[in-house]
C-alpha positions in Angstrom: 4.5 -11.5 -1.1 2.6 -10.9 -4.2 4.7 -9.6 -7.1 3.8 -6.4 -8.7 4.4 -6.1 -12.4 4.3 -3.9 -15.3 2.2 -4.6 -18.3 5.1 -5.6 -20.3 6.3 -8.1 -17.6 2.7 -9.5 -17.4 2.6 -10.0 -21.3 6.2 -11.8 -21.0 4.9 -14.1 -18.4 1.8 -14.8 -20.3 3.8 -15.5 -23.5 6.3 -17.9 -21.9 3.6 -19.9 -19.9 1.2 -20.2 -22.8 3.8 -20.4 -25.5 1.2 -19.8 -28.3 -0.8 -22.8 -27.4 -4.5 -21.9 -27.7 -5.7 -24.7 -25.5 -3.3 -23.8 -22.8 -4.2 -20.1 -23.1 -7.9 -21.0 -22.9 -7.3 -22.9 -19.6 -5.9 -19.8 -18.1 -8.8 -17.8 -19.6 -11.1 -20.2 -17.6 -9.2 -19.4 -14.4 -9.6 -15.8 -15.1 -13.3 -16.1 -15.6 -13.7 -18.1 -12.5 -12.0 -15.1 -10.6 -14.8 -12.8 -11.9 -17.5 -15.3 -11.4 -16.4 -15.9 -7.7 -16.4 -12.2 -7.1 -19.9 -11.8 -8.5 -21.2 -14.8 -6.6 -20.3 -12.8 -3.4 -22.5 -9.9 -4.3 -26.2 -9.7 -3.3 -27.5 -10.9 -6.5 -30.4 -13.5 -7.2 -30.2 -16.1 -10.0 -33.3 -16.1 -12.3 -34.1 -12.5 -11.1 -31.1 -10.2 -11.6 -30.0 -9.4 -15.1 -26.3 -8.8 -15.7 -24.8 -6.9 -18.8 -21.3 -8.0 -19.9 -19.5 -5.4 -22.3 -17.0 -7.3 -24.3 -14.0 -6.1 -26.5 -12.4 -7.7 -29.3 -9.3 -9.1 -27.5 -8.8 -11.6 -24.7 -10.3 -9.3 -22.2 -13.6 -9.8 -24.1 -12.9 -13.5 -24.1 -12.9 -13.4 -20.4 -16.3 -11.7 -20.4 -17.7 -14.6 -22.6 -16.4 -17.2 -20.1 -18.1 -15.3 -17.1 -21.2 -15.1 -19.2 -21.4 -18.8 -19.7 -20.7 -19.5 -16.1 -23.4 -17.2 -15.0 -25.9 -18.9 -17.4 -24.9 -22.2 -15.7 -26.0 -20.5 -12.4 -29.3 -19.4 -13.8 -28.5 -15.7 -14.2 -30.0 -13.6 -16.9 -27.1 -12.5 -18.9 -26.7 -10.2 -22.0 -23.3 -10.0 -23.7 -22.8 -6.8 -25.7 -19.8 -6.8 -28.3 -17.9 -3.8 -29.5 -16.7 -5.4 -32.7 -18.2 -8.1 -34.9 -17.8 -11.7 -33.5 -16.2 -12.7 -36.8 -13.1 -10.7 -35.7 -12.6 -12.8 -32.7 -9.7 -15.4 -32.7 -7.9 -17.8 -30.6 -9.0 -18.2 -27.0 -11.6 -15.6 -27.3 -13.3 -17.4 -30.2 -13.5 -20.6 -28.0 -15.1 -18.6 -25.2 -17.6 -16.9 -27.6 -18.7 -20.1 -29.0 -19.1 -21.8 -25.7 -21.2 -18.9 -24.7 -23.5 -19.1 -27.7 -23.8 -22.8 -27.4 -25.3 -22.2 -24.0 -27.9 -20.0 -25.9 -26.5 -16.9 -24.3 -28.0 -13.7 -25.5 -25.7 -11.5 -27.6 -25.7 -8.2 -29.3 -23.2 -6.6 -31.5 -22.9 -2.9 -30.7 -22.6 -0.7 -33.8 -24.8 2.3 -32.2 -24.8 3.2 -28.8 -28.5 3.5 -28.9 -28.7 -0.3 -28.1 -27.3 0.5 -24.7 -30.0 2.9 -23.6 -31.6 0.1 -21.6 -28.6 -0.3 -19.3 -30.7 0.9 -16.4 -32.4 -2.4 -16.2 -29.3 -4.3 -15.2 -28.2 -5.1 -11.7 -24.6 -5.3 -12.5 -22.3 -4.4 -15.5 -19.2 -6.5 -16.2 -16.6 -4.4 -18.0 -14.6 -6.5 -20.3 -14.0 -4.0 -22.9 -10.3 -2.9 -22.9 -7.3 -4.8 -21.3 -4.3 -3.6 -19.5 -2.3 -2.7 -22.5 -4.4 0.4 -23.1 -2.6 3.7 -23.6 -4.0 7.1 -24.3 -7.6 8.1 -24.5 -10.3 5.6 -25.7 -11.7 6.8 -28.9 -14.8 6.3 -31.1 -17.3 3.7 -30.1 -15.2 2.5 -27.2 -15.3 6.0 -25.7 -18.9 6.3 -26.2 -19.7 2.9 -24.5 -17.5 3.8 -21.5 -19.4 7.0 -21.1 -22.7 5.1 -21.2 -21.5 2.6 -18.7 -20.6 5.4 -16.3 -23.7 7.3 -16.9 -25.8 4.3 -16.0 -24.7 4.7 -12.4 -25.0 0.8 -11.9 -22.4 -1.1 -10.1 -19.5 -2.3 -12.3 -16.9 -5.0 -12.0 -14.1 -4.7 -14.2 -12.1 -7.5 -15.7 -8.4 -7.1 -15.1 -8.7 -3.3 -15.4 -11.1 -0.6 -15.7 -11.2 0.2 -19.4 -9.4 3.2 -20.3 -6.7 3.1 -17.5 -3.1 3.0 -18.1 -1.9 0.2 -15.9 1.8 1.4 -15.9 1.4 5.0 -15.0 -2.0 5.0 -13.3 -3.2 7.7 -15.4 -7.0 7.5 -16.3 -7.8 8.1 -20.0 -10.8 10.3 -20.9 -13.0 8.5 -20.4 -12.3 5.6 -18.1 -14.8 3.2 -16.5 -15.4 3.9 -12.8 -15.5 0.4 -11.2 -16.8 -0.6 -7.8 -14.6 -3.7 -8.0 -11.7 -4.8 -10.3 -10.5 -8.4 -10.5 -7.1 -8.2 -11.9 -5.4 -11.4 -13.3 -2.3 -13.1 -12.2 -0.6 -10.1 -10.4 -1.4 -6.5 -9.6 -0.1 -4.0 -12.1 2.1 -1.3 -10.9 -0.2 1.6 -12.1 -3.2 0.1 -10.3 -1.8 0.8 -6.8 -1.4 4.5 -7.4 -3.6 7.5 -7.8 -5.5 8.6 -9.8 -5.9 4.9 -10.8 -7.3 3.8 -7.3 -10.2 6.1 -7.9 -11.4 4.0 -10.8 -10.2 0.7 -9.5 -12.7 0.5 -6.5 -11.8 -2.7 -4.5 -8.9 -4.5 -6.1 -9.2 -8.3 -6.1 -6.1 -10.3 -7.3 -6.9 -13.5 -9.0 -4.0 -15.9 -8.7 -3.8 -17.9 -12.0 -1.2 -20.4 -10.9 1.5 -19.4 -13.1 4.8 -21.6 -12.6 6.9 -19.8 -10.1 10.1 -20.4 -12.1 8.7 -18.6 -14.9 7.4 -15.7 -12.9 10.8 -15.2 -11.2 12.5 -14.6 -14.6 10.3 -11.6 -15.4 9.6 -9.8 -12.1 11.8 -6.9 -10.8 11.6 -7.1 -7.2 8.6 -5.0 -6.3 5.9 -6.7 -4.0 2.6 -6.2 -2.4 2.6 -7.8 1.0 -0.3 -10.2 1.8 -2.3 -10.2 5.1 -0.5 -13.6 5.9 2.9 -12.0 5.4 2.0 -9.3 8.0 0.8 -11.8 10.5 4.2 -13.6 10.3 6.1 -10.4 11.0 4.4 -9.7 14.2 7.2 -10.2 17.0 6.3 -12.9 19.5 5.6 -11.9 23.1 7.7 -13.4 25.7 5.4 -15.0 28.3 8.0 -15.0 31.2 9.8 -11.7 30.0 9.9 -8.3 31.7 9.8 -4.8 30.2 13.5 -5.0 29.4 13.0 -8.4 27.4 10.3 -6.6 25.2 12.6 -3.9 24.1 13.7 -0.3 25.0 13.2 2.5 22.7 15.3 5.7 22.9 13.7 8.9 21.5 15.1 12.3 20.8 11.9 14.3 20.0 10.4 17.6 20.6 11.2 21.3 21.0 9.5 24.4 22.2 6.0 24.6 20.5 6.3 20.9 19.1 6.0 18.8 22.2 3.0 16.8 20.9 5.3 14.8 19.0 7.0 13.3 22.0 3.7 12.1 23.4 2.5 10.7 19.9 5.7 8.9 19.1 6.2 7.5 22.8 2.6 6.2 23.2 2.4 4.7 19.8 5.6 2.8 20.6 4.4 1.6 23.8 1.0 0.6 22.3 2.8 -1.4 19.8 4.4 -3.5 22.5 7.9 -2.3 23.4 8.7 -2.5 27.2 9.9 1.2 27.7 10.1 4.4 25.8 12.9 6.7 27.1 12.5 10.3 25.8 15.1 13.0 25.8 13.5 16.4 25.7 14.8 19.9 26.2 15.1 20.8 29.9 12.3 23.5 29.8 10.0 21.0 28.2 9.9 18.5 31.0 7.1 20.0 33.1 4.8 20.2 30.0 5.7 16.8 28.7 5.4 15.1 32.2 1.8 16.4 32.4 1.0 15.2 29.0 2.3 11.6 29.5 3.1 9.4 32.4 4.3 6.0 30.9 7.5 7.1 29.1 10.8 7.9 31.0 11.8 11.5 30.5 15.2 12.9 30.4 16.1 16.5 30.5 18.8 17.6 28.1 20.7 20.6 27.0 18.9 23.0 24.9 19.4 26.1 22.7 18.2 29.5 23.4 15.1 28.7 21.2 14.3 25.5 23.3 15.7 22.9 20.9 18.0 20.1 21.6 21.6 21.4 21.8 24.7 19.7 20.5 26.4 20.1 23.8 24.1 17.2 25.1 26.0 14.8 22.6 27.8 12.7 25.3 24.9 12.4 27.6 22.7 11.3 24.8 25.2 8.6 23.5 25.4 7.4 27.1 21.7 7.0 27.6 21.2 5.5 24.1 23.8 2.9 24.6 21.7 0.5 26.6 18.6 0.8 24.2 17.7 -1.5 21.2 16.8 1.4 18.8 16.9 5.1 18.7 14.1 7.4 17.1 15.6 10.7 16.1 13.8 13.7 14.6 10.1 14.2 15.5 9.5 17.7 16.2 13.1 18.8 17.1 13.1 21.8 14.7 15.5 22.9 11.9 17.8 24.9 14.3 21.3 24.6 13.0 22.8 23.3 16.2 20.1 20.9 16.6 20.9 19.6 13.0 24.5 19.3 13.9 23.6 17.2 17.0 21.6 14.8 14.7 24.3 14.3 12.3 26.9 13.6 14.9 24.6 11.1 16.7 23.8 9.3 13.5 27.6 8.9 12.7 28.4 7.6 16.3 25.5 5.3 17.1 25.8 1.5 16.6 22.2 0.7 17.5 19.5 0.8 14.7 18.2 4.4 14.1 14.7 5.6 12.7 15.4 9.0 11.3 12.1 10.9 10.9 10.9 14.5 10.2 13.4 17.1 11.4 16.0 14.3 11.9 15.9 13.8 8.0 15.8 17.7 7.5 19.1 17.8 9.4 20.9 16.4 6.4 19.7 18.9 3.9 22.7 20.1 2.0 24.6 17.3 4.0 23.0 14.2 2.3 26.4 12.6 1.9 26.9 12.5 5.6 24.2 9.8 5.7 26.8 7.5 4.4 28.6 7.8 7.7 26.1 5.6 9.7 27.5 2.6 11.3 24.1 1.3 12.2 20.9 -0.2 10.5 19.2 2.9 9.3 15.8 3.7 8.5 14.5 7.0 7.1 10.9 8.0 6.8 10.4 10.9 4.4 7.3 12.3 2.9 7.6 14.1 -0.6 8.9 17.5 0.8 11.4 15.9 3.0 12.7 13.8 0.2 13.0 16.9 -2.0 15.1 18.6 0.6 17.4 15.7 0.9 17.8 14.3 -2.8 15.9 16.6 -5.0 12.9 16.1 -7.4 10.6 13.1 -7.1 9.8 11.1 -10.5 6.1 11.2 -11.4 6.0 7.8 -13.0 5.5 5.1 -10.4 8.1 2.8 -11.9 10.6 5.6 -12.1 9.8 6.6 -8.5 10.4 3.1 -7.2 13.6 2.8 -9.3 14.9 6.1 -7.6 14.1 5.0 -4.1 15.7 1.6 -4.7 18.9 3.3 -6.0 19.2 5.6 -3.0 18.4 2.7 -0.5 21.2 0.6 -2.0 23.6 3.5 -2.3 23.3 4.7 1.3 22.7 1.0 2.7 19.5 2.2 4.4 15.7 1.4 4.4 13.6 3.9 3.0 9.9 4.4 4.0 8.6 6.9 1.5 5.2 8.1 3.0 2.4 8.8 0.7 -0.7 7.0 -0.8 0.7 4.4 -1.4 3.7 4.3 0.9 6.6 2.8 -0.8 9.5 1.0 1.1 12.8 0.3 -0.5 15.6 -1.7 1.2 19.4 -1.9 0.6 19.1 -5.3 -1.3 17.2 -3.6 -4.1 13.6 -4.9 -3.3 10.7 -2.7 -2.9 7.2 -3.0 -1.3 4.1 -1.0 -2.1 1.6 -0.6 0.8 -1.8 0.9 -0.3 -3.2 1.2 3.3 -4.8 4.1 5.0 -7.0 7.0 3.7 -7.3 10.8 3.8 -8.1 10.8 7.5 -4.4 10.1 8.1 -3.5 13.4 6.4 -3.2 15.2 9.7 -0.3 16.6 11.9 1.4 14.1 14.0 0.5 11.0 11.9 4.2 10.6 10.9 5.1 10.8 14.6 2.8 7.7 15.3 4.3 5.8 12.5 7.8 6.4 13.4 7.0 5.3 17.0 5.5 2.1 15.8 8.4 1.3 13.5 10.9 1.9 16.4 8.9 -0.2 18.9 8.9 -3.2 16.5 12.7 -3.0 16.0 13.1 -2.9 19.8 11.1 -6.1 20.0 13.3 -7.9 17.6 11.9 -7.1 14.1 14.5 -6.4 11.3 14.3 -2.9 10.0 12.6 -4.2 6.8 10.0 -6.2 8.6 9.3 -3.4 11.1 9.0 -0.9 8.3 6.5 -3.2 6.2 4.5 -4.1 9.5 4.6 -0.6 10.9 3.3 1.0 7.8 0.5 -1.5 7.7 -0.4 -1.2 11.4 -0.4 2.5 10.9 -2.5 2.5 7.8 -5.0 -0.2 9.1 -5.4 1.9 12.5 -6.3 4.9 10.3 -8.9 2.9 8.4 -10.3 1.6 11.6 -10.5 5.2 13.1 -12.0 6.6 9.8 -14.7 3.9 9.9 -15.6 4.9 13.5 -15.6 8.8 13.1 -15.2 9.6 9.5 -12.2 10.7 7.5 -12.7 14.4 8.3 -12.5 13.9 12.1 -9.5 11.7 12.6 -6.6 13.1 14.5 -3.1 11.5 15.2 -4.0 10.4 18.7 -6.9 8.4 17.3 -4.3 6.3 15.3 -2.7 5.4 18.6 -5.9 4.3 20.0 -6.6 1.8 17.3 -3.1 0.2 17.2 -4.4 -2.4 19.7 -7.3 -3.2 17.4 -4.9 -3.9 14.4 -2.5 -6.0 16.5 -5.5 -8.1 17.9 -6.4 -8.7 14.2 -2.9 -9.7 13.2 -2.2 -11.6 16.3 -5.2 -12.6 18.4 -4.8 -12.7 22.3 -4.2 -16.1 23.5 -6.4 -17.8 26.2 -5.1 -17.7 29.7 -2.7 -20.6 30.5 -4.1 -21.5 33.8 -7.7 -21.7 35.0 -8.9 -22.0 38.6 
């Protein structure tokens, strides 16, 4: 897991690791520069032909730029460093980096008038090393003018640590802010970089591990993490070569009502595609003929219904009996806001002992009854989007750090795992740790997408995953399936059933199929 930090936490880590020692600080600056250099080396640029502009500020961000410039010179690239601020003002590590660049006979120009930047169009790449992660408010004066010229150049930009002008705590972009194609951030991702609108300016985010001592890092982080790809691979539940459908987990689902029966199909098929052995779907009696035409693999149970065709509380005993032999229950997709159905949901949650994934109208059932969530005897996962959260717990903080703190507080208070759906999705568990997952795209903003996610999470729990692992892995599978679907058909055209179709592609990436054990 990669820690996600605030700018203050990053400064504290730097301060303790470096301890004011310029030589130590410069060694870390060299590592930072290597991260930028490595990213540039992967681009389709040609030494001795392509020209690269590096725009440097007065602080250590500018020092990183000079380090990159010297490394590029060593590889034969044509480099021009532009400085906002006289070189005489540089100190510490940045001064060492500047001197090394000049000793390599690097080209250098002090910007005191933006007219010198009118030739930006000849460069193949611009390196933005102007302002660091501590920026707050709008850039002013010459800095603002330079940022606007960088953007007007329409050249590809790689930013050092952060696009200049971006607030790395709130994710708010100053006016102006560099629009980068790539950002190489140093040490750890900053919390504001993971949220919108920052992600529009970040481009592809690359995290450069600087090798900080873990014992120091652990003193300053606050339990917010970004799962790495290898973390996800380790969460995939193993298959049982000699196992039956029962050994791979049974999912119980209370989903669907009159006019909202697509949720049954989406949740059940996503669960099955994710690997569980069986999906048992309890649906209103009158819906059985419709659902049985739509899907063939799930097991269907007819249950008592209200006059409006929604699950009725009179079916409580039979539902409890059916669920008792399952590994997990998914409750809520498409069941409506009917008062009697909501009463049924609250009764089931307080009585069930198997893990429960509470989604959509299952969450809405607790509107004005949030305290009853405390009554659960099981491991509980809720999957609200913004509106469902507001119905349950009230306003959503706008600041990313405040939002994560609120989710973490409620997860601990109610002893549950929260999957707060959005871009990014945030997961908070009852131990106080949180995870940010910036996966997916706008193609997933389509009806039924949430039903697919809840089915994936329930399936993983049925196969033996913990609620936390199932939530992290489930959100990742869901988001990556959305990315694959969008790549194939465009973000405008993706529908929820497309996400189901691409689950297998994601799982094959995370856990490639093994060769057959016998050959004849």
